C-alpha positions as CSV (number, residue, x, y, z in Angstrom):
1,M,1.0,-29.5,-10.6
2,I,-0.7,-27.5,-8.0
3,N,-1.7,-24.3,-9.4
4,I,-1.7,-20.9,-7.5
5,P,-5.3,-19.9,-6.2
6,K,-7.3,-17.8,-8.3
7,G,-6.9,-14.2,-7.4
8,T,-3.7,-14.2,-5.9
9,K,-0.2,-13.6,-7.5
10,D,3.4,-14.5,-7.2
11,V,6.0,-11.9,-7.1
12,L,9.0,-13.1,-9.2
13,P,12.7,-12.6,-8.4
14,S,12.5,-10.2,-11.8
15,Q,9.7,-8.2,-10.3
16,S,10.4,-7.9,-6.5
17,F,12.7,-5.1,-6.6
18,K,9.8,-2.9,-7.9
19,W,7.9,-3.9,-4.7
20,Q,10.8,-3.1,-2.4
21,Y,11.1,0.2,-4.1
22,V,7.5,1.2,-3.4
23,E,7.6,-0.3,0.2
24,E,10.9,1.7,0.8
25,T,9.4,4.7,-0.5
26,A,6.2,4.4,1.7
27,R,8.5,4.0,4.6
28,K,10.3,7.1,3.8
29,V,7.2,9.1,3.5
30,A,6.2,7.4,6.9
31,K,9.5,8.6,8.3
32,I,9.1,12.1,7.0
33,Y,5.7,12.4,8.8
34,N,7.1,10.8,12.0
35,L,4.7,7.7,11.8
36,K,5.5,4.5,13.7
37,E,4.9,1.1,12.3
38,I,2.2,-1.2,13.6
39,R,1.5,-4.8,12.8
40,T,-1.5,-6.6,13.4
41,P,-2.5,-10.3,12.9
42,V,-3.6,-11.4,9.3
43,F,-6.6,-12.7,10.8
44,E,-8.9,-11.2,13.6
45,H,-12.2,-12.2,15.4
46,T,-15.0,-12.0,12.9
47,E,-17.0,-9.5,15.0
48,L,-14.2,-6.8,14.6
49,F,-15.2,-6.3,11.0
50,Q,-18.9,-6.8,11.4
51,R,-18.8,-3.8,14.1
52,G,-16.1,-1.8,12.7
53,V,-16.3,-2.1,8.8
54,G,-20.3,-2.3,8.9
55,E,-22.8,-5.1,8.5
56,T,-24.2,-3.3,5.4
57,T,-21.0,-3.1,3.4
58,D,-20.1,-5.2,0.4
59,V,-17.1,-5.9,2.2
60,V,-18.8,-7.9,5.3
61,N,-21.8,-9.2,3.4
62,K,-19.9,-10.6,0.1
63,E,-16.4,-10.5,0.5
64,M,-14.8,-11.6,3.7
65,Y,-12.7,-14.8,4.2
66,T,-14.5,-16.0,7.2
67,F,-14.3,-19.6,8.8
68,F,-14.3,-21.3,12.1
69,D,-11.0,-22.4,13.8
70,K,-10.6,-25.5,15.6
71,G,-11.8,-24.0,18.7
72,G,-15.3,-23.2,17.0
73,R,-14.3,-19.5,17.0
74,S,-15.4,-17.4,13.8
75,V,-12.3,-15.6,12.6
76,T,-11.7,-13.6,9.3
77,L,-8.8,-12.9,7.3
78,K,-8.3,-9.1,7.5
79,P,-10.1,-7.4,4.4
80,E,-8.7,-3.9,5.5
81,G,-6.2,-2.6,8.0
82,T,-7.9,0.3,9.9
83,A,-10.3,-2.0,12.2
84,G,-7.2,-4.0,13.1
85,A,-5.4,-1.0,14.0
86,A,-8.2,0.4,16.0
87,R,-8.4,-2.7,17.9
88,L,-4.7,-2.5,18.6
89,F,-5.1,0.9,20.0
90,I,-7.7,0.1,22.2
91,E,-6.4,-3.4,23.6
92,N,-2.7,-2.0,24.2
93,G,-4.0,1.0,26.0
94,L,-2.5,3.3,23.4
95,A,-4.9,6.0,24.4
96,S,-2.5,7.0,27.2
97,S,0.1,7.9,24.7
98,P,0.9,11.2,23.7
99,M,-1.4,12.5,21.3
100,P,-1.7,12.2,18.4
101,L,-0.8,8.7,17.9
102,K,0.8,8.3,14.2
103,A,0.9,5.2,12.9
104,F,1.6,3.4,9.5
105,Y,1.6,-0.2,8.3
106,L,2.5,-2.6,5.2
107,T,0.0,-5.6,5.2
108,P,-1.7,-8.1,3.3
109,C,-5.4,-7.9,3.0
110,F,-8.0,-10.6,1.7
111,R,-11.4,-10.0,-0.1
112,Y,-13.2,-12.6,-1.8
113,E,-14.4,-10.9,-5.2
114,R,-14.0,-11.3,-8.9
115,P,-10.4,-10.9,-9.8
116,Q,-9.5,-8.1,-12.4
117,A,-7.1,-5.5,-13.1
118,G,-5.7,-3.8,-10.0
119,R,-7.9,-6.2,-7.8
120,L,-6.8,-9.5,-6.3
121,R,-8.3,-11.6,-3.5
122,E,-5.0,-11.3,-1.9
123,F,-3.7,-7.7,-2.1
124,H,-1.3,-5.5,-0.1
125,Q,-1.7,-2.1,1.6
126,F,0.2,0.8,2.9
127,G,-1.7,2.4,5.3
128,I,-1.7,5.4,7.7
129,E,-3.7,6.0,10.8
130,V,-3.5,9.0,13.0
131,F,-5.5,8.8,16.3
132,G,-6.4,11.6,18.9
133,S,-6.9,14.6,16.9
134,K,-10.3,16.0,15.7
135,E,-8.7,19.1,14.1
136,P,-8.9,19.8,10.1
137,E,-5.1,19.8,10.1
138,T,-4.8,16.3,10.7
139,D,-7.2,15.5,7.8
140,A,-4.9,17.9,5.7
141,E,-1.7,16.2,7.0
142,V,-3.1,12.6,6.2
143,I,-4.0,13.8,2.5
144,S,-0.6,15.6,1.8
145,A,1.2,12.4,3.1
146,A,-0.9,10.4,0.6
147,N,-0.1,13.1,-1.9
148,M,3.7,13.1,-1.2
149,L,3.7,9.1,-1.5
150,L,2.3,9.5,-5.0
151,N,4.6,12.3,-6.1
152,E,7.8,10.2,-4.7
153,L,6.8,7.3,-6.7
154,G,6.5,9.3,-9.7
155,V,2.7,8.5,-10.1
156,N,1.1,10.9,-12.6
157,G,-2.2,11.5,-13.6
158,C,-3.9,11.0,-10.3
159,Q,-6.7,13.5,-9.2
160,L,-7.4,14.0,-5.5
161,Q,-11.3,14.1,-5.1
162,I,-12.5,15.2,-1.7
163,N,-16.1,15.2,0.1
164,S,-17.8,15.4,3.7
165,I,-20.2,12.9,4.8
166,G,-20.8,14.7,7.9
167,C,-21.5,13.7,11.5
168,P,-24.4,11.4,12.9
169,V,-26.2,14.7,13.5
170,C,-26.3,16.0,10.0
171,R,-26.3,12.4,8.6
172,A,-29.6,11.8,10.3
173,E,-31.1,14.7,8.2
174,Y,-29.5,13.6,5.0
175,N,-30.6,10.0,5.5
176,K,-34.4,11.1,5.6
177,A,-33.7,13.0,2.2
178,L,-32.3,9.9,0.7
179,K,-35.2,7.7,1.7
180,E,-37.6,10.3,0.5
181,Y,-35.7,10.4,-2.8
182,F,-35.1,6.4,-3.3
183,R,-38.5,5.2,-1.9
184,P,-40.3,5.8,-5.4
185,Q,-37.3,4.4,-7.2
186,L,-36.7,1.1,-5.3
187,K,-38.6,-1.1,-7.6
188,N,-35.9,-0.1,-10.4
189,M,-32.9,-0.9,-8.0
190,C,-31.3,-4.1,-7.1
191,A,-31.8,-6.0,-4.1
192,T,-28.8,-4.7,-2.3
193,C,-29.9,-1.1,-2.6
194,N,-33.5,-2.4,-1.4
195,A,-31.7,-3.9,1.8
196,R,-29.6,-0.9,2.2
197,F,-32.7,1.4,2.0
198,E,-33.7,0.6,5.6
199,Q,-30.2,-0.3,7.1
200,N,-28.0,2.5,5.8
201,P,-29.3,4.2,2.8
202,L,-26.2,6.2,2.5
203,R,-24.7,2.9,1.4
204,I,-26.8,3.0,-1.8
205,L,-24.8,5.8,-3.1
206,D,-21.7,3.2,-3.3
207,C,-23.7,0.8,-5.6
208,K,-21.9,-0.3,-8.8
209,E,-24.9,-1.6,-10.6
210,E,-25.4,0.8,-13.6
211,E,-29.0,1.2,-13.4
212,C,-28.6,2.1,-9.5
213,K,-25.9,4.6,-10.7
214,K,-28.3,6.4,-13.0
215,I,-30.7,6.7,-10.3
216,T,-28.2,7.6,-7.4
217,A,-26.7,10.4,-9.9
218,N,-29.6,12.8,-9.0
219,A,-30.0,11.9,-5.5
220,P,-29.6,14.8,-2.8
221,K,-25.8,15.7,-2.0
222,I,-24.4,15.5,1.6
223,L,-22.8,18.9,1.2
224,D,-26.2,20.4,1.2
225,Y,-27.2,18.9,4.7
226,L,-23.9,19.5,6.7
227,C,-24.4,21.1,10.1
228,P,-22.3,24.4,10.9
229,D,-19.6,22.5,12.6
230,C,-19.1,19.8,9.7
231,K,-19.2,22.6,7.0
232,D,-16.8,24.5,9.0
233,H,-14.5,21.6,9.2
234,F,-14.5,20.8,5.6
235,K,-13.9,24.6,4.7
236,K,-10.6,24.4,6.7
237,V,-9.5,21.2,5.3
238,Q,-9.9,22.8,1.8
239,S,-7.9,25.8,2.9
240,L,-5.4,24.0,4.4
241,L,-4.9,21.7,1.2
242,K,-4.5,25.1,-0.7
243,A,-1.9,26.4,1.5
244,Q,0.2,23.3,1.0
245,G,-0.3,23.3,-2.8
246,V,-2.3,20.2,-2.9
247,K,-4.9,20.4,-5.8
248,Y,-8.3,18.8,-5.4
249,L,-11.7,18.5,-6.9
250,I,-14.9,18.3,-4.5
251,N,-16.8,15.3,-5.5
252,P,-20.0,15.2,-3.4
253,N,-20.7,11.5,-4.6
254,I,-17.7,10.0,-2.7
255,V,-19.1,8.2,0.4
256,R,-16.2,5.4,0.6
257,G,-17.3,1.8,0.9
258,L,-16.9,1.3,4.7
259,D,-19.3,2.6,7.5
260,Y,-16.8,3.7,9.8
261,Y,-16.3,7.2,7.9
262,T,-17.4,10.3,9.3
263,R,-16.7,14.0,7.8
264,T,-13.7,14.2,5.4
265,V,-13.4,11.3,2.9
266,F,-11.1,11.2,-0.1
267,E,-9.7,9.4,-3.0
268,F,-6.7,9.7,-5.5
269,V,-8.3,8.5,-8.8
270,S,-6.5,7.3,-11.7
271,T,-7.7,6.6,-15.4
272,E,-4.9,4.2,-15.8
273,I,-6.1,1.1,-14.3
274,G,-9.6,0.7,-16.0
275,A,-12.9,0.9,-13.9
276,Q,-11.3,0.3,-10.6
277,G,-9.6,3.7,-10.6
278,T,-8.9,4.4,-6.9
279,V,-5.3,4.2,-6.0
280,C,-5.5,5.5,-2.5
281,G,-8.3,6.5,-0.4
282,G,-9.3,7.3,3.2
283,G,-10.8,9.8,5.5
284,R,-11.9,10.5,9.0
285,Y,-13.5,8.0,11.4
286,D,-14.6,9.8,14.8
287,N,-16.6,6.9,15.9
288,L,-14.9,3.9,15.3
289,I,-12.8,3.5,18.6
290,S,-16.1,3.9,20.7
291,E,-18.1,1.6,18.6
292,L,-15.3,-1.0,19.1
293,G,-15.3,-0.6,22.9
294,G,-12.8,2.1,23.5
295,A,-13.2,5.7,24.8
296,P,-14.3,8.4,22.3
297,T,-11.2,8.9,20.1
298,P,-11.2,11.1,16.9
299,A,-9.0,9.3,13.9
300,V,-8.3,9.9,10.4
301,G,-6.3,7.7,7.9
302,F,-5.9,6.3,4.4
303,A,-4.7,3.1,2.6
304,A,-3.2,2.6,-0.8
305,G,-2.9,-0.6,-2.7
306,L,0.4,-1.7,-3.8
307,E,-0.6,-3.6,-6.6
308,R,-2.5,-0.7,-7.9
309,L,0.4,1.7,-7.2
310,L,2.6,-0.6,-9.5
311,M,0.1,-0.8,-12.2
312,V,-0.4,3.0,-12.4
313,M,3.6,3.3,-12.4
314,E,4.2,1.0,-15.1
315,N,1.1,2.4,-17.1
316,T,2.5,6.1,-16.7
317,G,6.0,5.5,-17.3
318,A,7.1,6.4,-13.8
319,T,10.8,5.7,-13.1
320,I,11.6,2.7,-11.3
321,P,15.5,2.3,-10.2
322,E,16.9,-1.0,-11.6
323,E,17.2,-4.0,-9.6
324,Q,20.5,-4.4,-7.7
325,K,23.3,-6.2,-9.9
326,P,26.6,-7.6,-8.6
327,R,29.4,-5.6,-8.1
328,V,31.8,-8.1,-9.0
329,Y,31.6,-11.7,-10.0
330,L,34.9,-13.7,-9.1
331,A,35.6,-16.8,-11.4
332,G,37.8,-19.6,-10.1
333,M,39.5,-21.7,-12.8
334,D,40.3,-24.9,-10.5
335,E,39.4,-26.0,-6.8
336,K,42.1,-24.0,-5.2
337,S,41.2,-20.8,-7.2
338,R,37.4,-21.4,-6.5
339,N,38.5,-21.6,-3.0
340,K,40.3,-18.4,-3.2
341,A,37.2,-16.8,-4.9
342,V,35.0,-17.7,-1.9
343,E,37.5,-16.3,0.5
344,L,37.6,-12.9,-1.5
345,A,33.7,-12.8,-1.8
346,A,33.2,-13.3,2.0
347,N,35.7,-10.4,2.6
348,L,33.7,-8.0,0.3
349,R,30.4,-9.0,1.4
350,A,31.5,-8.4,5.1
351,N,32.4,-4.9,3.8
352,G,29.0,-4.3,2.2
353,I,29.9,-5.2,-1.1
354,N,27.6,-7.3,-3.4
355,A,29.9,-10.2,-4.7
356,E,29.3,-13.4,-6.5
357,V,31.0,-16.8,-7.2
358,D,30.3,-19.9,-9.1
359,L,27.9,-22.2,-7.2
360,M,27.4,-24.4,-10.4
361,A,30.8,-25.8,-11.1
362,R,31.0,-24.1,-14.5
363,S,33.8,-23.6,-16.6
364,V,35.6,-20.4,-16.9
365,K,33.8,-19.4,-20.0
366,A,30.5,-20.3,-19.0
367,Q,31.2,-18.3,-15.6
368,F,31.8,-15.3,-17.6
369,K,28.8,-15.8,-19.7
370,Y,26.8,-16.1,-16.4
371,A,28.3,-12.9,-15.1
372,D,27.1,-11.3,-18.1
373,K,23.6,-12.5,-18.0
374,I,23.5,-11.4,-14.3
375,G,24.7,-7.8,-15.0
376,A,28.1,-8.2,-13.1
377,E,29.7,-4.7,-13.1
378,F,33.0,-6.4,-12.7
379,V,34.5,-9.7,-13.5
380,A,37.9,-11.4,-12.3
381,A,39.3,-14.7,-13.3
382,I,41.3,-16.1,-10.5
383,G,43.7,-19.0,-11.7
384,E,47.4,-20.1,-10.8
385,T,49.0,-16.9,-11.9
386,E,46.6,-14.7,-9.8
387,L,47.2,-16.8,-6.8
388,E,51.0,-16.6,-7.2
389,S,50.9,-12.6,-7.8
390,G,48.2,-12.0,-5.2
391,A,46.4,-10.0,-7.7
392,V,43.4,-10.1,-10.0
393,N,42.8,-8.7,-13.5
394,L,39.6,-7.0,-12.8
395,K,37.5,-6.4,-16.0
396,N,35.0,-3.5,-16.0
397,M,32.0,-5.0,-17.9
398,T,30.5,-1.4,-19.0
399,N,33.5,0.1,-20.8
400,G,35.9,-2.9,-21.3
401,E,38.8,-1.5,-19.3
402,S,40.8,-3.9,-17.0
403,S,43.0,-3.1,-13.7
404,A,45.5,-5.2,-12.1
405,V,44.3,-4.9,-8.3
406,K,46.0,-6.7,-5.5
407,F,43.6,-9.4,-3.5
408,K,44.2,-7.2,-0.1
409,E,43.2,-3.9,-2.2
410,L,40.0,-5.3,-3.9
411,C,37.6,-4.0,-1.2
412,T,38.8,-0.5,-1.4
413,Y,39.2,-0.4,-5.1
414,L,35.4,-1.3,-5.7
415,K,34.4,1.1,-2.8
416,H,35.9,3.9,-4.8
417,N,35.4,2.8,-8.4
């Protein structure tokens, strides 16, 4: 037998309705916020992620699925959704669209890392990207959309944590302060942090090594180095969140794991999925479009992992609607009555009613047992008597009551009962 690749997961028929519920809820939130769907390829040119995500990030350095195609081109399975969305924005001339351009996606992503609870090598994201606005109202709207998604799904116990990592102007001063702090500590830090020290010291704050985390805990805080514009922007974001009733905590240690972020960054954190507690995260990325070759365009967005959302929902007892059950099961006693059952089922389905018939040549008794197992709301046995009378004895499987219903009235009856 050939087994599933490590770090991937099958979605079984008994579980798929939960995924559909989360996806439908995400689309509902997207519609409320007037977001239009975009779809980008599963793989892109590797350079897109090297330039967009950042060569100093763990994603690019350690986690990407990169390979050469038959034409000798380096391509990568997308590890996240924003870089592809930015490429789509530039390549398709969407800068000429009415601004802001508000988009969302539901997509698989791929990262080669150690599988653990809430973290797989193939995972799925719901993401929002808003292009064209530099105003703090956009940051607050994107955060409020993420908050609505969690509320609509009944995800409890998530805490919104926000921070500002400034712009290139104030970041330069902050990087100097970080280097002064970390330089005497480098001998006690991991090789990755030592490499990041010269390339991008801000990335050191994202290190997950325990010894490094102890050192970074006392590092200078970016909020002390924000320029007046970034400081004012962050204050306005906070004010707008308060006005919308969105509760938050300022966490000056949030920097996010990707290089394209500027100013506002945020995470919704849960204690219900172990060490990997971020359920949803994002922020502003005002320089990504220009870094990828487009005209300077501010942008802000977030992504939520569907696997993590489902895990938190299950761990906190969030209500998930039950999977759809057949409205009616039509059991045929012989070939002629089976044909009639198929005919009736076809008519019911054409009118939007979920109807089932026997596909396994079972006995009537076995058909009733099967109907009970799949949770059919009504069951009707069709035999010679029913064919002659043109009516079925429709049994309600919930209360046991039976009703005589003519074939031609079956659709109307099921729509109103």
